[in-house]
TORZAGU-810471 format. One record per residue: residue in three letters; x, y, z of N, C-alpha, C in turn. Coordinates in steps of 0.05 Angstrom, whole numbers, plus 32768, in hexadecimal, padded with zeros to 4 digits. Example, Ala and Ser with C-alpha at 12.3 -4.5 7.8 and 13.67 -1.06 7.14 Angstrom:
2
Ala81087F8E809C80F67FA6809C81087FBE809C/Ser81017FD3808E81117FEB808F81028001809D/
# end
This chain:
373
Unk7F897EE07F237F997EF57F317F8C7EFF7F49/Unk7F717F057F477F617F107F617F627EFC7F79/Unk7F5D7EE27F707F5B7ECF7F887F767ECD7F96/Unk7F8C7ECF7F847FA57ECE7F937FAE7EEA7FA5/Unk7FA27F007F997FA47F177FA87F967F167FC1/Unk7F7F7F0C7FC07F6F7F117FD87F727EFA7FEE/Unk7F827EE67FE87F877ED07FFC7F917EDD8015/Unk7FA47EF180157FB17EFD802A7FA07F158037/Unk7F867F1A802D7F7A7F2C80387F687F258055/Unk7F6C7F35806A7F617F2A80827F507F42808F/Unk7F597F5B80857F467F7180927F417F868077/Unk7F287F8980767F1A7F9880607F0F7FB28069/Unk7F167FC880567F057FE0805B7EF17FE28048/Unk7ED67FE4804B7EC07FE3803E7EB28001803D/Unk7EB4800E80277EAD802780237E9380238014/Unk7E7C803180207E61802E80157E59804C8010/Unk7E5080537FF67E49806C7FEE7E2C80727FF3/Unk7E27808C7FF87E0B80937FFA7DF980897FE6/Unk7DFF80877FCA7DEC80807FB47DE680657FB5/Unk7DF480557FC77DF380397FC97DDC80347FE1/Unk7DE280427FF67DCF8042800F7DB3804E800C/Unk7DB0805D7FFB7D9580697FF97D8480647FDE/Unk7D6E80687FE37D5880617FCE7D5580797FBC/Unk7D4080767FAA7D3E808E7F957D3480A67FA4/Unk7D2980A67FBA7D1F80BF7FC87D3780C77FDA/Unk7D4C80BB7FDD7D6380C87FED7D5F80B7800A/Unk7D4C80AB80107D4D809E802C7D5E8085802D/Unk7D65807F80457D75806580467D658052803E/Unk7D73803C802E7D64802480237D6A80108036/Unk7D58800780477D5F7FF1805B7D5F7FD98051/Unk7D577FD080387D5B7FBA80297D767FB68021/Unk7D817FCC80157D9C7FC9800F7DB07FC98027/Unk7DA97FD7803C7DBE7FD780527DB97FB9805D/Unk7DA27FAF80607DA07F94806C7DB07F818059/Unk7DAF7F80803E7DC07F71802F7DDC7F748032/Unk7DE67F8B80367E007F9180397E0D7F868051/Unk7DFC7F8980657E057F7D80827E047F5F8083/Unk7DF37F5580757DF27F3880717E0E7F2E8066/Unk7E167F3E80547E307F3780467E477F3D805A/Unk7E447F5180667E5B7F5880797E5E7F3F808C/Unk7E457F3680957E467F1B80A97E537F058098/Unk7E4D7F0380807E5C7EEC806F7E797EED806F/Unk7E827F07806C7EA17F0A806F7EA97F048087/Unk7E9D7F0D809D7EA37F0680BC7EA77EE880BE/Unk7E947EDA80B07E947EBE80B37EAB7EB180A6/Unk7EB77EC280927ECF7EB380827EE77EBC8090/Unk7EE57EC880AB7EFB7ED280B77F077EEE80AF/Unk7EFB7EFB80A37F037F19809B7EF77F3080AC/Unk7F0A7F4080B27F037F5880C27EF97F6E80B1/Unk7EE57F7D80B97ED77F9380A67ED57FAB80B6/Unk7EDD7FC180AA7EE07FDB80B27ECA7FE9809E/Unk7EB57FF380A57EA4800280947EA9801E8093/Unk7EAB802F807B7EAB804C807A7E91804E806B/Unk7E7E805B807A7E63805C806D7E5D807B8068/Unk7E51808080507E44809A804B7E2780958053/Unk7E1580AA804E7DF880A980547DEB80B78067/Unk7DFD80C4807B7DF280CF80937DE180EA808B/Unk7DEF80F8807A7DE58114806F7DC9810A805E/Unk7DCA80F7804F7DB280F0803D7D9980E78053/Unk7DA480D580677D9080CD807A7D8380E48088/Unk7D9380F880927D8C810C809F7D7A8121808F/Unk7D81812180767D72813280667D54812E8064/Unk7D50811280627D33810880617D27810B807F/Unk7D36810A80947D2A810C80AD7D20812B80B2/Unk7D2F813E80A57D2C815A80A77D1881618095/Unk7D0E815380817CFC815A80717D05816B805A/Unk7D1D816880547D2D8176803B7D2C81688022/Unk7D218175800F7D1C81687FF47D3581677FE5/Unk7D49817B7FEA7D61817B7FDC7D7781767FED/Unk7D8F81717FE27DA8816F7FEF7DAF81888000/Unk7DB4818680187DBB819F80297DCF81B1801B/Unk7DCD81CB80197DE181D9800D7DF481E9801F/Unk7DE781F180397DF68202804C7E0781ED805B/Unk7E1C81F8806B7E2B81E6807D7E1981E18094/Unk7E0B81F480A07DFB81EF80B87DE281DA80AE/Unk7DD981DB809C7DC381C980917DD081AD808E/Unk7DE781AA80817DF68191807F7DFC8185809C/Unk7E05819680AC7E0E818C80C57DF7818280D8/Unk7DE0819180D57DC8818A80E17DBC817180D6/Unk7DBE816C80BB7DB5815480AF7DCA813C80B7/Unk7DE2814180BA7DF4812D80C17DEE812580DE/Unk7DEB813580F27DE58132810C7DC98120810F/Unk7DB7812681037DA0811381017DA280FA80F4/Unk7DAF80F980DA7DB480E380CE7DC880D180D4/Unk7DD980D780E77DF080C780EE7DE480B18103/Unk7DD280B981137DC380A481237DB280948117/Unk7DA4809981007D93808A80EE7DA6807580E2/Unk7DBA807F80D87DCE806F80C77DD8805880DC/Unk7DE1805F80F07DEC804881067DD58035810E/Unk7DBB804181117DA78032811A7DA080198103/Unk7DA5802580ED7D9F801180D67DB67FFA80D4/Unk7DCD800080D87DE27FEB80D97DE07FDC80F2/Unk7DDA7FE781097DD47FD5811F7DC07FC3811C/Unk7DA87FCB81127D917FBB810E7D987FA480F9/Unk7DA67FAC80E57DAB7F9780D07DC07F8480D8/Unk7DD47F8C80EA7DE57F7880F27DE07F67810E/Unk7DCD7F6E811A7DC27F6381317DBB7F46812C/Unk7DAE7F3D81197DA67F2281127DBE7F108110/Unk7DD87F1C81097DEF7F0B81057E017F0D8121/Unk7DF37F1781367E067F1A814F7E1B7F2C814B/Unk7E1A7F3D81397E2E7F5381357E287F6F8141/Unk7E3C7F78814D7E397F9581597E4B7FA98146/Unk7E3F7FC0814A7E4E7FD9813D7E557FED8150/Unk7E6A7FFB81457E73801381557E78802B8140/Unk7E708042814D7E728059813B7E8C80688142/Unk7E998070812B7EB28079812C7EB18094811C/Unk7EAE80AF81237EAC80C681127ECB80D18112/Unk7ED280DC80FE7EEF80E880F97EEB810080EA/Unk7F03811080EE7F08812980DD7F29812580D8/Unk7F2E813480C17F4B813280BA7F5D813980CF/Unk7F54814E80E27F61815580F67F69813D810B/Unk7F57812D810C7F5C8116811B7F7281058114/Unk7F72810180FC7F8880EF80EF7FA5810180E9/Unk7FA0811C80EB7FB7812880E47FCE812B80F9/Unk7FC3812581127FD2812281277FDF81068128/Unk7FFA81028129800180E681287FF980D9813F/Unk7FF580E5815A7FEE80D681747FD180CC8171/Unk7FBF80E181657FA480DA81627F9D80C4814D/Unk7FAD80C881377FAE80B481217FB28098812E/Unk7FCA8095813E7FD0807B814D7FBB8073815F/Unk7FAC8085816D7F98808181817F828074816F/Unk7F7A807F81587F64807481477F698059813E/Unk7F83805481387F8A8039812E7F8680238145/Unk7F8D802C815F7F8B801C81747F6F80168180/Unk7F5E802881797F418025817D7F3480128169/Unk7F3C801881517F328006813B7F3B7FE78144/Unk7F577FE481497F5E7FC8814F7F517FBF8168/Unk7F497FCE817A7F3C7FC681927F207FBC818A/Unk7F0F7FCC817C7EF77FC781737EF67FAC815F/Unk7F097FA981517F097F9181427F127F788151/Unk7F1F7F7C81647F277F6681777F107F5C8187/Unk7EFB7F6B818B7EE47F6581997ECE7F5C8185/Unk7ED67F5C816B7EC17F4C81587EAD7F65814F/Unk7EB27F7E81547EA07F9481507EA67FA08132/Unk7E907FA781247E927FB5810C7E947FD1810F/Unk7EAC7FDE81077EAD7FFE810B7EA3800B80F5/Unk7E8E802080FA7E80802C80E47E8B804680E1/Unk7E9B804F80CF7EAC806A80D17EA2807B80BC/Unk7E9E809580C77E9080AC80B57EA280C580BD/Unk7E9F80D980AE7EAA80F380B27E9980FD80C8/Unk7EA7810C80DA7E96811A80EE7E8B813480E5/Unk7E76813180D37E69814580C37E5D815F80D5/Unk7E56815580EC7E44816A80FE7E5B817F8108/Unk7E758178810B7E85818F81137E9A819380FD/Unk7E9A818980EA7EB4818C80D87EAE81A680C6/Unk7EC681B380C27EC681CA80B17EDC81C0809A/Unk7EDA81D480837EEB81D1806F7F0B81CB8076/Unk7F1781D780897F3181D480927F3681BA8097/Unk7F2281A980A67F27818C80B07F16817980A4/Unk7F0A817E808C7EFC816A807C7F1081568069/Unk7F058141806A7F11812D80597F0B8130803E/Unk7EF1814280387EEA814680207ED581348016/Unk7ED6811A80167EC2810580107ECE80EB801E/Unk7EB980DB80217EBF80BF802B7ECF80A9801D/Unk7ED480B180047EE480A37FF47F0280A97FFD/Unk7F0A80BF80017F2280C8800C7F2980C08027/Unk7F1080BD80377F1180B780537F1980958055/Unk7F0C808980427F0D806980407F2B8064803B/Unk7F37807280267F51806E80217F6580728039/Unk7F61808780477F72808A80617F6F80778074/Unk7F52806C80757F4B8057808C7F5D80408087/Unk7F5F803B806D7F6F801F80677F8880248074/Unk7F96803980777FAF804080837FAD803F80A5/Unk7F98804B80AB7F93804A80C87F8B802E80D4/Unk7F7E801F80C17F75800680CD7F8A7FEE80C6/Unk7F9D7FF780B87FAF7FE580AC7FA07FCD8099/Unk7F8D7FD5808C7F7F7FC4807B7F8E7FB88063/Unk7F857FA0805A7F8E7F9380437F817F998028/Unk7F697FA580297F5B7FA980127F487FC28019/Unk7F427FD080027F2B7FE480067F187FD97FEF/Unk7EFE7FD67FF67EEE7FCF7FE67ED57FE77FE7/Unk7ED37FF47FCD7EBF800A7FCB7EA680027FBD/Unk7E9180077FC97E7380027FBE7E6C801B7FB3/Unk7E64801A7F987E5D80357F897E42802C7F7D/Unk7E37803D7F6D7E1D803A7F607E2180337F43/Unk7E36802D7F377E3D80207F1E7E5080057F21/Unk7E547FF97F0D7E5D7FDE7F0C7E7E7FDF7F12/Unk7E8D7FF87F0E7EA67FF97F137EB580127F02/Unk7ECB80117EFB7EDA80277EF07ED880217ED1/Unk7ECD80337EC37ECB80327EA57EDB80427E96/Unk7EE2803E7E807EF4804F7E6D7EEB806A7E65/Unk7ED0806F7E6B7EC180877E6A7EA780887E7B/Unk7E9B809D7E7E7E84809B7E8E7E6C808E7E7E/Unk7E6380757E8B7E5080657E7F7E3680747E7B/Unk7E2E80887E8D7E1580957E897E1580A47E72/Unk7E2B80AC7E667E2A80C27E507E3480B87E3B/Unk7E4780A07E3A7E5680937E237E4D80787E22/Unk7E3D80707E087E3880537E0B7E4E80437E02/Unk7E65804E7DFA7E7B803D7DF27E8A80387E0B/Unk7E8480407E257E96803C7E3D7E9A801E7E40/Unk7EB180177E487EB57FFB7E507EC07FF97E6D/Unk7EB47FE57E777EBD7FDE7E967EDB7FD37E95/Unk7EEE7FE07EA37F077FD37EA77F077FC17EC0/Unk7F107FAC7EBA7F0D7F997ED07F297F9D7EE5/Unk7F3E7FA67ED97F557FA67EEA7F657FC07EE0/Unk7F6E7FD17EF37F7F7FE87EED7F987FE57EFD/Unk7FAE7FDF7EEA7FCA7FDA7EF97FD87FF57EFF/Unk7FCF80097EF97FDE80267F017FCB803C7EFB/Unk7FC7804C7F0F7FB880637F107FC780787F02/Unk7FC5807A7EE57FD180917ED77FC180A77ED3/Unk7FCB80BC7EC67FBC80D57EC27FA680D07EB0/Unk7FA780C07E9C7F9380B57E897F7D80A97E9A/Unk7F8380987EAE7F6E808C7EC17F5F80A07ECF/Unk7F6E80B27EDA7F6280C87EE97F5080DC7ED8/Unk7F5880E17EBE7F4880F17EB07F2C80E37EA7/Unk7F3380CA7EA57F1880B97E9A7F0580B57EB4/Unk7F0D80BB7ECD7EFB80B97EE67EE880D17EE6/Unk7EE980E67EDA7ED880FC7ED97ED081087EF1/Unk7EB7810D7EF67EAD811B7F117E9381117F18/Unk7E85811F7F2A7E6D81157F367E5381297F31/Unk7E3D811D7F2C7E2A812B7F267E1281257F39/Unk7E1A81177F517E06810F7F637DF781217F73/Unk7DE1811F7F797DD381307F8D7DD181267FAA/Unk7DDE810B7FAB7DE080FD7FC47DF980FD7FCF/Unk7E0B80EF7FBF7E2A80EC7FC97E3681097FC5/Unk7E5181057FD07E65811E7FCF7E7981167FBC/Unk7E7E80FF7FB37E9480F57FA07E8B80E87F88/Unk7E9B80E87F757E9480D97F5F7EAD80C67F54/Unk7EAE80BC7F407EC280AB7F387EE080B57F3A/Unk7EE280D17F387EFE80DA7F3A7F0580D57F5B/Unk7EF580DB7F6B7EFC80D37F877EFF80B97F8E/Unk7EF180A67F817EF780897F867F1480827F7C/Unk7F18808C7F637F3380867F557F4A808E7F68/Unk7F4780AB7F737F5780B77F847F5D80A87F9E/Unk7F49809B7FA97F46808A7FC07F5980707FBC/Unk7F4F80657FA17F65804F7F9C7F8080557F97/Unk7F8880697F8E7FA380747F8B7FB080757FA8/Unk7FA080827FB77FAE80887FD47FB0806B7FE1/Unk7F9B80587FDB7F9D803E7FEC7FB4802F7FE0/Unk7FBB80337FC57FCC80227FB77FEC802B7FBF/Unk7FEA80427FC88005804E7FD2800F80447FEA/Unk7FF980367FF97FFC802B800F7FFE800C800C/Unk800280047FF680037FE47FED7FEA7FD87FEF/Unk7FD27FE67FF07FB77FDE7FF57FA87FDA7FD8/Unk7F9E7FC57FCF7F8D7FC47FB87F727FCD7FBF/Unk7F647FD77FA87F497FE37FAC7F397FD17F95/Unk7F217FC87F9E7F0C7FBE7F8B7EF47FD37F8C/Unk7EE97FD97F777ED57FE87F737EBC7FD87F64/Unk7EA47FD87F747E8E7FC77F677E757FD87F6C/Unk7E607FCA7F617E447FDB7F617E397FCF7F7C/Unk7E327FE17F8F7E297FD97FA97E087FD27FAB/Unk7DFD7FD67F8F7DE17FCC7F907DDD7FB17F8A/Unk7DF27FA47F807DF27F877F787DF37F777F92/Unk7DE07F657F927DDE7F507FA77DF87F3B7FA5/Unk7E037F397FBD7E1C7F227FBC7E327F2F7FB4/Unk7E347F4B7FAD7E4C7F567F9E7E627F577FB1/Unk7E607F5A7FCD7E757F5F7FE07E827F437FE1/Unk7E757F2D7FE87E7F7F137FED7E8E7F097FD1/Unk7E817F117FBC7E8D7F057FA17EA57F167FA0/Unk7EAA7F2F7FA67EC47F407F9F7EDA7F367FB0/Unk7ED07F2B7FCB7EE67F227FDC7EEE7F077FDA/Unk7EDE7EF67FCD7EE67EDA7FC17EF37EDB7FAA/Unk7EFD7EF27F9D7F0C7EF27F877EFD7EF37F6B/Unk7EE17EF37F6A7ED47EF57F507ED97F0C7F40/Unk7EDA7F0A7F267EDF7F237F137EC77F377F10/Unk7EC57F417F287EB07F567F277EBD7F747F2D/Unk7EAF7F877F207EB77FA17F257ED17FA87F19/Unk7EE37FB77F237EFA7FBF7F1F7F117FBC7F35/Unk7F247FAE7F2E7F3B7FAB7F417F4F7FC07F3B/Unk7F5A7FD47F4F7F6F7FE47F4C7F857FD67F5D/Unk7F9B7FD37F4D7FB27FC67F5A7FC57FDD7F68/Unk7FCF7FD47F807FE37FE97F887FF87FEE7F79/Unk800480057F7E801D800C7F6F803680097F7C/Unk80497FF67F73805F7FF17F7E805E7FE27F9C/Unk80737FE77FA880707FDB7FC980617FEB7FDC/Unk805E80037FD5804C80147FE4805B80247FFA/Unk805280388004805F80498018805F803B8033/Unk807380418045806C8035805F80548048806A/Unk8047803B8081802E804D8088803480658094/Unk8048806D809E8051808780A88055809C8092/Unk805E8092807B806380A68063804980A58058/Unk803980938058801D8095804B800D80AB805C/Unk801380AA8071800580BE8086801080DA807F/Unk802580DE8078803680F78070802681018057/Unk802780ED8045802080F48029800280FB8028/Unk7FF080EC80317FD680EE802E7FC380F48042/Unk7FCE80F2805C7FBA80FA80747FC18115807C/Unk7FD8811F807F7FDF813B80867FDA81508073/Unk7FD18168807B7FCB817B80687FE0818F806A/Unk7FF381958053800781A680507FFF81C38059/Unk800F81D0806D800981EC8073801E82008067/Unk803281F6805880438209804D805181FD8035/Unk8064820E802B807382038011808F820B8012/Unk80A281FD800B80BE8200800680C381FA7FEA/Unk80CF82117FDB80D9820E7FC280F5820C7FC3/Unk80FF81F67FB1811E81F17FAD812981F47F95/Unk814181F57F92814E81F77F76814F81DC7F6E/Unk815A81DB7F52815981C17F43816C81AF7F4D/Unk818181BB7F5A819581A77F66818981987F7E/Unk817981A57F8B8170819C7FA5815881867F9C/Unk814A818E7F8A8133817D7F84813E81647F75/Unk815581667F658165814C7F5B816C813C7F70/Unk817881487F878183813B7F9C8170812A7FAD/Unk815781367FAF8141812B7FBB813381117FAA/Unk812F81187F90812281047F82813280EC7F79/Unk814C80F07F73815D80DE7F69817080D17F7B/Unk817580DD7F8C818D80D77FA1818480CF7FBC/Unk816E80D27FC2816080CD7FDD816A80DD7FF4/Unk817280F87FEC817E810B8002816681178012/Unk816C8122802581608134803881618151802B/Unk814F816480338150817B80298160818D803D/Unk81758198802F818A81AE803E817E81CC803B/Unk818581D7804A817E81F78049818C82068032/Unk81A081FB802981AF8207800F819F82037FF7/Unk818F81F07FF6817E81ED7FDB816382007FD9/Unk815F82087FF1814482197FF4814582337FE6/Unk813182387FD4813082547FCA811982657FD4/Unk810582587FDE80EE82697FE880DF82577FFB/Unk80D28267800D80C38258802380A582698026/Unk8090825B80208074826580238064825D8038/Unk8051826C8041804082628054804B82638071/Unk8039825E808580428260809E8041824280AC/Unk8052823780B78054821980C28066821B80D8/Unk805E820680EA807582018103808481EA80FD/Unk809981E7810D80A881D0810A809581B4810C/Unk809E81A580FB808F818880FC8076818A80E8/Unk806E81A280DF805981A380CC805E819480B2/Unk804B818D80A2804881828089804D819B8075/Unk806181988061806281AC8050806781A18033/Unk805F81B0801F806681AB8004808481AF7FFD/Unk8092819F7FEB80A981A47FE280A381A77FC2/Unk80AD81BE7FB880A981C57F9980C481CF7F90/Unk80C481C97F7680DD81CF7F6680DA81EF7F5D/Unk80EB81FB7F5180EB82177F4980D5821B7F34/Unk80C882067F2B80B082097F18809682087F28/Unk809B82087F44808282087F56807181EE7F54/Unk807D81D97F47806F81C07F4A807881AF7F60/Unk806681A57F6D806781967F84807381797F7F/Unk808981747F8C809381577F85809881437F9E/Unk809481527FB8809681427FCF808681507FE6/Unk808481407FFA8079814B801280868146802D/Unk808A81548040809A814A80578091815B806E/Unk809E81518084809B815F809E80B5817380A2/Unk80B1818780A780C6819D80AB80D3819B80C5/Unk80EE819D80C680FD819E80DF80FC81BB80E9/Unk80F781CC80D980F781E780E280D981F780DC/Unk80D5820C80EA80BF821980E580C3822980CC/Unk80AD823980C080AB824B80A880C0826180AE/Unk80BB826A80C580CF828380CE80EA827C80CA/Unk80F2826380DA8110825A80D98116825280C2/Unk8109824680B0810C823E8094811782538083/Unk810382688081810A828180758123828E807C/Unk812D828E80958148829A8099815E82878091/Unk8159826F808E816C825B8085817282578067/Unk81608264805681618263803A817C82658031/Unk818582508020819D8252801181B682508024/Unk81B58249803E81CB8248805081D7822D8050/Unk81EE8227805C81F98210805F81F28205807B/Unk81EF81EA807E81E481DD809281F981E480AD/Unk821381E880A8822281EE80BB8221820C80C8/Unk8210821C80BA8207823780C181EE823980D2/Unk81DE822280D181C1822780DF81C6823180FE/Unk81D78226810D81DB822D812B81E2824D812B/Unk81F38254811B81FA8271811B81E482828112/Unk81D3827D810281BF828B80F781A8828B810B/Unk81A082768115818C82758128819082768147/Unk81A5826F814D81B0826E816781AC82528175/Unk81A18243816781978224816D819982138157/Unk819981FA8159819A81E58145818981CC8148/Unk817781C98139816781AF813C816E81978128/Unk818181A18116818E818C81058196819780EC/Unk81A3818980DB81B1819480C3819D819580A6/Unk8186818F80AA8174818F80958159819A809D/Unk814C81A78087813181B38088811E819A808A/Unk811E81868078810E816F8078811B81578076/Unk811A81438087812C812B8086812081188071/Unk813181088064812380F58052811180E1805E/Unk811480D88079810380C8808780EA80D58089/Unk80E680ED808680CF80FA808C80C381088074/Unk80C780FE805D80C2810A804180B980F48032/Unk80A480FA801E809780E7800E809980F67FF2/Unk80A880E97FDE80A780EF7FC1808B80EA7FB2/Unk807F80FF7FA7806680FB7F9B806880F27F7B/
# end
């Protein structure tokens, strides 16, 4: 099944975790980086385009700054990232040069991808770089990022990059063999699962958390990344990045690590952007009738079904849609601001212009700008 699935793969997002790239002291492991770059070059010889999402900047900078532990404060993290990012790029550049491959640094924040225009600009840039045969090395822009514009971790970033780059596969390199039925570090009965056909709540519970002093994500963030990529119709393979030859083996269809199959036909790329890239800035609560109309009949949200508006948001903002039980069931782009939406609670569409004095449309959220979760 894997070989058949991988036949159509032409563009790959390769996510490399900090624990793969660093040695026991926390410094960049040039032997591992060299081996990974050798395998990237092998993929290129097979005609595959590779986009790398690489952790490791803060870990590299920590060593340069003489810090013995992972930086705790935001200024220390950003200082480590500023120093470490150049070291990380030098490592990739040096290791890919013997293969006549060049690299380009791409630093992003969620704010960059939250704007549709900047999102499309990022896509065009990646297309141009790949067209020149260059390997993009993507990382979060840690030197300027704050919580409001963080991706959270590079697992999440890698899932979003599959959408930006219009990739066909997400390959995650981690420090264990793949996804297990339980934490193999604490449970001797844990079994490696070779294929996950659907990311259920049981799968998410089995993912657990992270106890790393180097990376920011654990198995839970990797499963979440696979789920997001799957909603875009993209499969994910998770393997041990420390194993020699593992990247090529995974792309050649060998039964290594864990394959996460995409769910259904996937969202179109714009709806994936709404669901997973944008950060909701408000919430609209609707009654049961409106929720059923949206979930079961594919309708747009009319003001008559709204019972409450929370938060402050402008027209065009991403908002959560929740039922009377406060459980979120959809996200969408609002056709009206929070102030306007509040004034329209419970009214008929024919009354909008009379209430506001103007009229953008008959709905608060159009079904074409809405994603059911």
